[in-house]
N, C-alpha and C positions, 0 to 999 in steps of 0.2 A: 111769759109769752111761751106756749107749748109749741115743740118744734118735732119734726120728725128726725130720725137717726141721721138720714142723710144731711137735712139742714143743720143739724148740730156738728157734724163732721166739717161740712163745707164753712161754716161760721168760725170754727177753730181755726181751720185752714187759711181762712182770710183775715184772722187776728179780729173778729167781731164778736159782739154778744150774741147776735141772731142775724139770720137772713131770711128772705121772703122768696117763694118760688116766682121766676121771672127775673130776678135780680141778677145783674152782671157782676161778678166778683173776680178779684185775683187771688187765687187759691195757691198755697205752698202745695207743691207735689213731693211726696215721700218717695215713691218709686215710679221709674219709667222702665217698661218692659219693651223690648224690640227683639225681633227675630231676623232670620236670613231672608225673607220677603221684602220688609220696609226698612230694615237696619241700614243698608247701605244709602237708600235715598235720604233717610234721617241724618246720617253722618255727613252726607254731602251738603245739606241744607245748613246743617250745625256749623261746618267748616266755612262755608260760603259767609254766612252772616256772622259768625264771631271771631273768624280767622283759623288759617291753617293750625296754628299752635295753641289755640284757645283749649281750655280745661272744661270739663263737664262739671256741674253744678255741684254734684257730690259723688265722688267714685262709689261710694255704697249704695247709692240711689238709682244707679243705673244697671239693669239686669238684662244680659242678652243671652238667649237661649235659642240657637238656631234649630229648627225642627221642620221645616217645610220642604226643603230642597236638599237634604242631606243624603237621601237613599236615590240619587240619580246619577247618571254619568255625564250629564249636560256640563259643559265647561262653563257656560254663562252662571248656572246655579252654583257652581264650585267657586266662581269667583266671588259672588255674594258673600259666601262663608270665609273666603280667604280676606275680604275686606273687614269683616268683622274679627277675625283674627288679629289683622294688624291694627285696628282701632282698639281694641282690649289691651294690647300690649302698649301702644303709644299712651293710653291713658291710665295704664296700670289698673285696670278694673279688676277687683276681686271677685265680681259676680258674673263671669263670663264662662258659660257651660259649654265648651266646644265638643263637635261630634268627633268620633274616633280617638276618643280619650276616656280616661276613667273618671272623669269629671262630669260626662255627659249625663243628662237626667230625662231625656224624652221629650213629650210634648210640654210646650211652655205654660199652658194654663194648668196643667196637672202639677208640674215641676215647682212653679212659683209658690204656692202655698205650702208644697211637701218641703221646701227647702226654707221655710220661714219667712218668706218675702211679703206675706199677706198678714197684716195685722190689724185687729178691729180698730175703727177710729182712724185710720189712716187714709191719704188719698193715693191711688194708684191708677196710673194712665198707661195704656199700651198701643202699641201700632198694628192692633189686630182688633176685630170687632168684638171677639169673644172675650176680651178682657173684662167686660162688665160682670162675668161670672163670679168674680173674686168680691162682688158685693155681697154674696151668700155668707161670706165669713166676716160682715160687720164691718166693711172697709167702704169709701166711696171709690167705685171703680168705673172707668170707661175707656172705650177705644177711641182713638185720636188719629189724625192723618200724619203724614211726614213732616208737614210744615210746623204745625203745633208741636210734634214731637222734638224736631230741631231747636224750636225756641225753649221748650222744657229743659231739654238736655243742657243748655246753656244758662238758663236762669233759675231753673228749679220752680218756674211758676207758670199758671195758665190761666188764662180769661175763661171763666166758667159761667155758664147761665144756670142758677139754681133750677132744678128740675121740680114740676110739679109731682105730687103723690098721688097714685090711684090706689083706691081701696078695693078689694075684690072679696066679696063674700061668696062662698059655694056652698050650695045646699042641693044634696042629691041622696037617692036610695041607691045602694049597690044593687047591681044585678046579680043572680044566682051564681052566675060563672066566677065572679069576683070575690065571692064571699069564702072565708078561710074553711079549710076542710081538716077534719081530724085524721091523724095518721094509725089511730088505732080504730077498734070496731065501735067505739063509743061516738054518739052524735057528736056533729060539730056545733060548737057554741052558736048560738043566734047572732047574726049580723046586726048591728044598730039599723033602725028604719030611716034614719035620717043622719046627716053629717053636716055640720056647720062649721067652717074655718075663716077666720078673718086673717087677712094678710096685710 
């Protein structure tokens, strides 16, 4: 049975031979990303549901990169970052990248792949809608809410509805302004009349 890359990744994460669009599966999650906006809420749900002394599903599977509120003087925003510091210390998390230290790496969606946390074939979820960008690197990746993230934090699993796949074919002729130009006095190479791309 032919499957898309997403279906192959999710089938493996569910321990199944294959999955079909629309099917609900329990998927093993490799990486949970959170930051200073949603991290404290996720941690609160995790502790409420699994207990104050509960341990995360995998110390190396939880990545925390504060990057939203770090350049503010707002005390409530600083409280969020302090909550992450405390939790990372309690859980002995190796992949906490705190601001105001030499470990800090900037925007979480840039840092996650740069630091090697995005690997082809894995499942990545994060408490940010931009988490899906990591799918460009061959992973299944999606944004989730605090409740789902709290559950993932405790179990390493998530109920996922296998998504449908959309095929897009682009056909166009480039406008003269979009054509490449030569840097020398020689004429520019002719641009192709039409381009077709299948995604």
